[in-house]
Residue frames as qw, qx, qy, qz and C-alpha x, y, z in Angstrom:
[[0.630, 0.472, -0.615, -0.041, 61.88, 88.81, 105.40],
 [0.826, -0.454, 0.309, -0.130, 63.25, 85.74, 107.09],
 [0.902, -0.071, 0.301, 0.301, 66.35, 83.59, 106.95],
 [0.320, 0.934, -0.159, -0.025, 68.62, 86.39, 105.69],
 [0.199, -0.706, 0.679, 0.017, 71.78, 84.73, 107.04],
 [0.949, 0.192, -0.230, -0.094, 73.29, 81.57, 105.56],
 [0.337, -0.678, 0.649, -0.075, 75.85, 79.51, 107.49],
 [0.956, 0.211, -0.194, -0.056, 77.64, 76.53, 105.99],
 [0.212, -0.716, 0.660, -0.082, 80.59, 74.60, 107.39],
 [0.959, 0.139, -0.235, -0.075, 82.32, 71.28, 106.72],
 [0.317, -0.676, 0.659, -0.083, 84.91, 69.35, 108.71],
 [0.969, 0.197, -0.092, -0.117, 86.44, 66.27, 107.10],
 [0.270, -0.672, 0.686, 0.063, 89.44, 64.01, 107.55],
 [0.957, 0.257, -0.118, -0.061, 90.85, 61.21, 105.41],
 [0.031, -0.728, 0.664, -0.168, 93.92, 59.76, 107.13],
 [0.039, 0.203, -0.977, 0.062, 94.62, 56.06, 106.68],
 [0.168, -0.357, -0.918, -0.042, 91.69, 54.20, 108.23],
 [0.018, 0.548, 0.473, -0.690, 90.09, 57.40, 109.50],
 [0.029, 0.282, 0.547, 0.788, 87.46, 58.78, 107.18],
 [0.076, -0.614, -0.670, 0.410, 85.01, 61.17, 108.79],
 [0.056, 0.341, 0.305, 0.887, 82.86, 64.07, 107.63],
 [0.072, -0.644, -0.634, 0.421, 80.59, 66.43, 109.53],
 [0.150, 0.194, 0.290, 0.925, 78.82, 69.38, 108.04],
 [0.227, 0.589, 0.458, -0.626, 76.20, 72.05, 108.45],
 [0.418, 0.358, 0.651, 0.522, 74.59, 72.11, 105.04],
 [0.017, 0.478, 0.258, 0.839, 72.56, 75.27, 105.45],
 [0.239, -0.544, -0.607, 0.528, 71.70, 76.93, 108.72],
 [0.101, 0.520, 0.372, 0.762, 69.43, 79.91, 107.98],
 [0.214, -0.496, -0.550, 0.637, 68.94, 82.23, 110.97],
 [0.102, 0.848, 0.410, 0.320, 66.67, 85.23, 110.67],
 [0.378, 0.019, -0.202, 0.903, 68.19, 88.66, 111.22],
 [0.140, -0.817, -0.558, 0.026, 65.57, 90.63, 113.15],
 [0.216, -0.895, 0.064, 0.386, 68.09, 93.39, 113.96],
 [0.720, 0.648, 0.002, 0.248, 69.90, 94.54, 110.82],
 [0.217, -0.899, 0.379, 0.018, 73.60, 94.76, 111.57],
 [0.954, 0.072, 0.064, 0.283, 76.94, 93.38, 110.53],
 [0.098, -0.916, 0.352, 0.162, 80.61, 94.33, 110.65],
 [0.914, 0.203, -0.040, 0.350, 83.88, 93.28, 109.09],
 [0.118, -0.947, 0.262, -0.145, 86.86, 94.74, 110.94],
 [0.772, 0.200, -0.445, 0.407, 90.46, 94.01, 111.84],
 [0.486, -0.845, 0.115, -0.194, 91.73, 94.41, 115.41],
 [0.440, 0.513, -0.648, 0.353, 95.29, 94.18, 116.66],
 [0.837, -0.518, -0.123, -0.129, 95.53, 91.77, 119.58],
 [0.142, 0.742, -0.579, 0.307, 98.64, 92.27, 121.76],
 [0.640, 0.021, -0.727, 0.246, 100.39, 90.01, 124.26],
 [0.250, -0.491, 0.318, -0.771, 98.94, 91.96, 127.21],
 [0.105, -0.037, -0.934, 0.341, 98.42, 89.76, 130.28],
 [0.308, 0.375, 0.629, -0.608, 94.75, 88.98, 130.86],
 [0.353, 0.425, 0.728, 0.406, 93.96, 89.48, 127.19],
 [0.079, 0.174, -0.098, -0.977, 92.37, 92.32, 125.25],
 [0.514, 0.451, 0.559, -0.469, 88.61, 92.66, 124.71],
 [0.214, 0.157, 0.730, 0.630, 87.56, 91.68, 121.21],
 [0.241, 0.451, 0.295, -0.807, 85.19, 94.46, 120.23],
 [0.290, 0.442, 0.765, 0.368, 82.34, 94.51, 117.74],
 [0.003, -0.414, -0.109, 0.904, 82.04, 98.26, 117.25],
 [0.329, 0.108, -0.422, -0.838, 78.84, 99.22, 115.44],
 [0.514, -0.238, -0.779, -0.268, 76.78, 96.26, 116.68],
 [0.567, -0.530, 0.166, -0.609, 74.35, 96.17, 119.57],
 [0.744, -0.310, 0.561, -0.187, 74.74, 92.41, 120.11],
 [0.326, 0.464, -0.762, -0.314, 77.02, 90.26, 117.97],
 [0.880, -0.065, 0.303, -0.360, 75.52, 86.79, 117.46],
 [0.940, 0.232, 0.146, 0.201, 77.30, 84.96, 114.63],
 [0.174, -0.884, 0.381, 0.207, 81.04, 85.56, 114.71],
 [0.909, 0.314, -0.010, 0.275, 83.83, 84.52, 112.32],
 [0.312, -0.873, 0.328, 0.183, 87.37, 85.20, 113.59],
 [0.878, 0.392, -0.057, 0.268, 90.52, 84.73, 111.49],
 [0.556, -0.664, 0.231, 0.444, 94.12, 85.01, 112.69],
 [0.587, 0.808, -0.038, 0.014, 95.85, 86.94, 109.88],
 [0.277, -0.773, 0.559, 0.113, 99.35, 86.41, 111.33],
 [0.761, 0.439, -0.464, -0.113, 101.78, 84.10, 109.51],
 [0.409, 0.343, -0.752, 0.385, 103.59, 82.87, 112.63],
 [0.062, -0.132, 0.689, -0.710, 101.90, 83.46, 115.98],
 [0.281, -0.461, -0.826, -0.162, 98.77, 81.98, 117.54],
 [0.258, -0.334, 0.181, -0.888, 96.06, 83.74, 119.51],
 [0.147, -0.291, -0.908, 0.264, 94.02, 82.36, 122.42],
 [0.320, -0.314, -0.211, -0.869, 90.38, 83.47, 122.67],
 [0.437, -0.412, -0.796, 0.080, 87.91, 83.16, 125.52],
 [0.354, -0.855, -0.202, -0.320, 86.23, 84.88, 128.46],
 [0.181, 0.511, -0.576, 0.612, 88.06, 86.22, 131.50],
 [0.768, -0.528, -0.339, -0.127, 87.80, 84.46, 134.83],
 [0.714, -0.601, -0.058, 0.355, 89.62, 85.67, 137.92],
 [0.068, -0.884, 0.255, 0.385, 91.48, 88.31, 135.88],
 [0.262, -0.362, 0.782, 0.436, 92.98, 85.75, 133.48],
 [0.604, 0.295, -0.384, -0.633, 91.79, 84.71, 130.05],
 [0.710, -0.023, 0.685, -0.161, 90.16, 81.28, 129.96],
 [0.179, 0.420, -0.661, -0.596, 91.47, 80.09, 126.60],
 [0.725, 0.238, 0.562, -0.321, 88.70, 78.17, 124.87],
 [0.758, 0.633, 0.143, 0.061, 89.80, 78.69, 121.27],
 [0.437, -0.566, 0.419, 0.560, 93.36, 78.68, 119.93],
 [0.669, 0.733, 0.105, -0.064, 93.77, 80.04, 116.43],
 [0.667, -0.248, 0.366, 0.599, 97.13, 79.16, 114.93],
 [0.011, -0.460, 0.333, 0.823, 98.48, 81.36, 112.14],
 [0.252, 0.094, -0.651, -0.710, 95.92, 81.56, 109.35],
 [0.120, -0.308, -0.943, 0.044, 93.20, 79.62, 111.20],
 [0.345, -0.288, -0.139, -0.882, 89.55, 80.66, 111.62],
 [0.011, -0.256, -0.899, 0.355, 86.66, 79.91, 113.98],
 [0.351, -0.305, -0.372, -0.803, 82.93, 80.34, 113.36],
 [0.249, -0.285, -0.851, 0.365, 80.59, 80.33, 116.34],
 [0.274, -0.756, -0.385, -0.453, 77.41, 81.79, 117.85],
 [0.234, 0.212, -0.498, 0.807, 78.10, 84.21, 120.69],
 [0.283, -0.615, -0.704, 0.215, 75.92, 84.36, 123.79],
 [0.008, 0.854, 0.187, 0.485, 74.39, 87.85, 124.23],
 [0.341, -0.894, 0.164, -0.238, 76.30, 90.24, 126.51],
 [0.905, -0.255, 0.116, 0.321, 79.40, 88.02, 126.52],
 [0.120, 0.914, -0.374, -0.104, 82.77, 89.72, 126.32],
 [0.959, 0.046, 0.063, 0.273, 85.48, 87.60, 124.75],
 [0.194, -0.883, 0.355, 0.239, 89.15, 88.44, 124.93],
 [0.865, 0.447, -0.149, 0.175, 92.16, 87.64, 122.82],
 [0.495, -0.754, 0.386, 0.193, 95.74, 87.03, 123.88],
 [0.683, 0.644, -0.345, -0.005, 98.52, 86.84, 121.29],
 [0.946, -0.168, -0.105, 0.255, 101.42, 84.46, 121.84],
 [0.693, -0.167, 0.029, 0.701, 104.81, 86.02, 121.08],
 [0.115, -0.097, 0.160, 0.976, 103.92, 89.20, 119.19],
 [0.438, 0.412, 0.292, -0.744, 100.77, 91.17, 118.38],
 [0.269, 0.186, 0.856, 0.401, 98.52, 89.65, 115.72],
 [0.363, 0.079, -0.196, -0.908, 95.89, 91.05, 113.37],
 [0.254, 0.271, 0.906, -0.206, 92.51, 89.43, 114.06],
 [0.244, -0.103, -0.486, -0.833, 89.93, 89.72, 111.29],
 [0.210, 0.277, 0.774, -0.529, 86.39, 89.87, 112.70],
 [0.323, -0.190, -0.524, -0.765, 83.13, 89.41, 110.86],
 [0.052, 0.242, 0.824, -0.509, 79.99, 89.47, 112.99],
 [0.277, -0.356, -0.537, -0.713, 76.24, 89.59, 112.43],
 [0.348, -0.037, 0.536, -0.768, 73.35, 90.45, 114.68],
 [0.162, -0.266, -0.900, -0.305, 70.17, 88.34, 114.71]]
């Protein structure tokens, strides 16, 4: 088989004179290695962040993260010099969809209190 994965996304804004739309109508990667997970991980406020794990996968490729908290944000990124390099900030209820470079460890750091991070990931 081929093109087992389907990825669609749309970003739009209509605000006064600003009217913009960008979308991925149908990205169809092939999954050569069969594997996928859907898990929830508690991310604490521990300095330096906590590794976001993809237990059950050899190499996560397509990742969808959702902050399930109703109040607190979570910063996500790699670690450099012992500190998390925040590249993504998910406010309460927000999500991010992205391809992950193989062998990359990403970390999460919650703001004021621990948050539940919903993780869905697929191998390719």
